[in-house]
C-alpha positions in Angstrom: -43.8 -4.5 15.9 -43.4 -1.1 13.7 -46.2 0.7 12.3 -46.1 0.1 8.8 -48.6 2.3 7.2 -48.6 6.2 7.4 -52.2 6.8 8.2 -52.2 4.8 11.5 -48.8 6.1 12.2 -50.6 9.7 12.1 -53.3 8.9 13.6 -51.4 6.9 16.8 -49.7 10.7 16.8 -52.7 12.7 16.9 -54.1 10.4 19.3 -51.0 10.7 21.3 -51.6 14.6 21.3 -55.0 14.6 22.5 -54.5 12.5 25.1 -51.3 14.4 26.6 -53.8 17.7 26.4 -57.0 16.1 27.9 -54.0 15.1 30.6 -52.8 18.5 31.4 -56.3 19.9 31.2 -57.8 17.8 33.4 -54.9 18.3 36.0 -56.2 22.5 35.9 -59.5 21.4 36.0 -58.8 19.2 39.3 -56.7 22.3 40.5 -59.8 24.9 40.3 -62.4 22.4 41.2 -60.4 22.1 44.3 -60.2 25.8 45.0 -64.1 25.7 44.2 -64.8 23.2 46.9 -65.1 20.1 45.7 -62.4 17.9 46.5 -63.6 15.0 45.6 -64.8 16.1 42.2 -60.8 17.3 41.6 -60.1 13.7 42.4 -61.8 12.1 39.8 -59.9 14.6 37.2 -56.6 13.5 38.7 -57.9 9.8 38.7 -58.7 10.3 34.8 -55.8 12.8 34.2 -53.6 9.7 34.9 -56.0 7.6 32.8 -54.9 10.0 30.0 -51.4 9.7 30.3 -51.6 5.8 30.0 -53.6 6.5 27.1 -50.5 8.4 25.6 -48.2 6.4 26.6 -49.6 3.1 25.0 -49.6 5.2 21.7 -46.2 6.5 22.1 -45.0 3.2 22.4 -46.8 2.0 19.5 -44.7 4.5 17.4 -41.4 3.6 19.2 -39.6 3.2 15.9 -41.4 6.2 14.3 -38.0 8.4 15.0 -38.0 12.1 14.3 -40.1 15.1 15.0 -43.7 15.5 13.6 -46.5 18.1 13.8 -49.4 16.8 15.6 -52.3 17.9 15.0 -55.0 17.5 17.6 -58.2 18.3 18.7 -58.8 20.1 22.4 -61.2 21.3 24.8 -60.3 24.6 26.3 -61.6 27.3 28.5 -61.6 27.4 32.3 -65.0 28.9 33.7 -67.0 26.9 36.3 -67.5 23.3 37.6 -70.3 22.3 35.5 -68.7 23.8 32.5 -65.4 22.3 33.1 -67.2 19.1 33.5 -69.0 19.8 30.2 -65.6 20.4 28.6 -64.7 16.8 29.9 -67.7 15.2 28.3 -67.8 16.5 25.4 -64.1 15.8 24.8 -64.5 12.1 25.8 -67.7 11.7 23.8 -65.9 12.7 20.4 -63.3 10.3 21.4 -66.0 7.9 22.0 -68.4 8.7 18.8 -66.0 10.2 16.3 -62.4 10.2 16.6 -61.0 6.6 18.2 -63.9 4.2 16.0 -62.5 6.2 12.7 -58.7 5.0 14.5 -59.8 1.7 15.3 -61.3 0.6 12.5 -58.2 2.3 10.4 -55.8 0.2 12.4 -57.9 -3.0 11.9 -58.2 -2.8 8.2 -54.1 -1.9 7.9 -53.2 -5.1 10.2 -51.7 -2.6 12.8 -52.7 -5.1 15.8 -50.5 -2.9 18.2 -52.5 0.2 17.3 -55.3 -1.9 17.0 -55.1 -3.1 20.8 -54.0 0.6 21.9 -57.2 2.3 19.9 -59.0 -0.4 21.8 -58.1 0.3 25.2 -58.5 4.1 24.8 -62.2 4.0 23.5 -63.6 1.7 25.9 -61.9 3.3 28.9 -62.9 6.8 27.8 -66.9 5.3 28.1 -66.4 5.2 32.0 -64.7 8.3 31.7 -67.9 10.1 30.2 -69.8 8.1 32.7 -67.8 9.2 35.8 -67.8 12.8 34.9 -71.7 13.0 33.9 -72.3 11.7 37.2 -70.0 14.5 38.6 -71.5 17.3 36.5 -75.3 16.4 38.1 -74.0 16.5 41.8 -72.0 19.7 40.5 -75.3 21.5 39.1 -76.5 21.0 42.6 -73.8 22.6 44.1 -72.5 18.3 45.8 -69.5 17.3 45.8 -69.0 13.5 45.0 -68.8 11.4 48.0 -65.4 10.3 49.1 -64.7 7.5 47.4 -61.8 6.5 46.4 -60.7 6.2 42.3 -58.8 3.4 40.6 -57.1 3.6 37.0 -55.8 0.4 35.5 -52.0 1.1 34.7 -52.5 -0.9 31.5 -55.4 0.2 29.5 -56.7 3.4 31.4 -59.8 1.6 32.7 -61.3 4.3 36.0 -63.8 3.1 38.2 -65.0 4.9 41.8 -65.2 2.6 44.9 -63.8 -0.5 44.8 -61.8 -2.0 41.9 -63.0 -5.3 39.9 -60.9 -8.6 40.5 -59.7 -8.0 36.8 -59.9 -4.8 34.5 -63.4 -5.4 32.2 -61.2 -4.1 29.4 -57.1 -5.8 29.3 -57.8 -8.3 32.3 -55.0 -6.9 34.4 -55.2 -8.1 38.0 -56.9 -5.5 40.7 -53.9 -5.6 42.6 -52.1 -3.2 39.8 -54.9 -0.3 40.0 -53.1 3.0 41.1 -55.4 4.3 43.8 -56.3 8.1 43.8 
């Protein structure tokens, strides 16, 4: 199904840009966390980076028939300082997507009858809620100069849901089976 409405297409491109930048930003912050002695927080950044790639890929695929060059405006968090501030940047970015960006994009797609875009935005906003919680947990520990426990992180390859420890039998957002989750 092709995206029929220009506004929804613009929102998909903007979300794609934002998720792509988050993917890269989290890889940079993972490298810094590793260097600063927080290997488990570094793994969290890498896991959520992969989830952001899943979101970007989903948005890109919805736009599959929108061929051509486009300028893509997207908000982004910048800065590379210390573990606590980097985690605050991650929290701020996730909360912006949860509270500001995706609710507008989702309602627009719904209003315009863009079912594929609606699904892509829904998957992203629901996964981002879990990302924010994980980053807040990590930041609380980092403020005490502590790393997270050495638990695996699992990412759903369909919606980007991310969990610490064992994955659920089925993804709570998209329903994919536990066996498909990627471990970090």
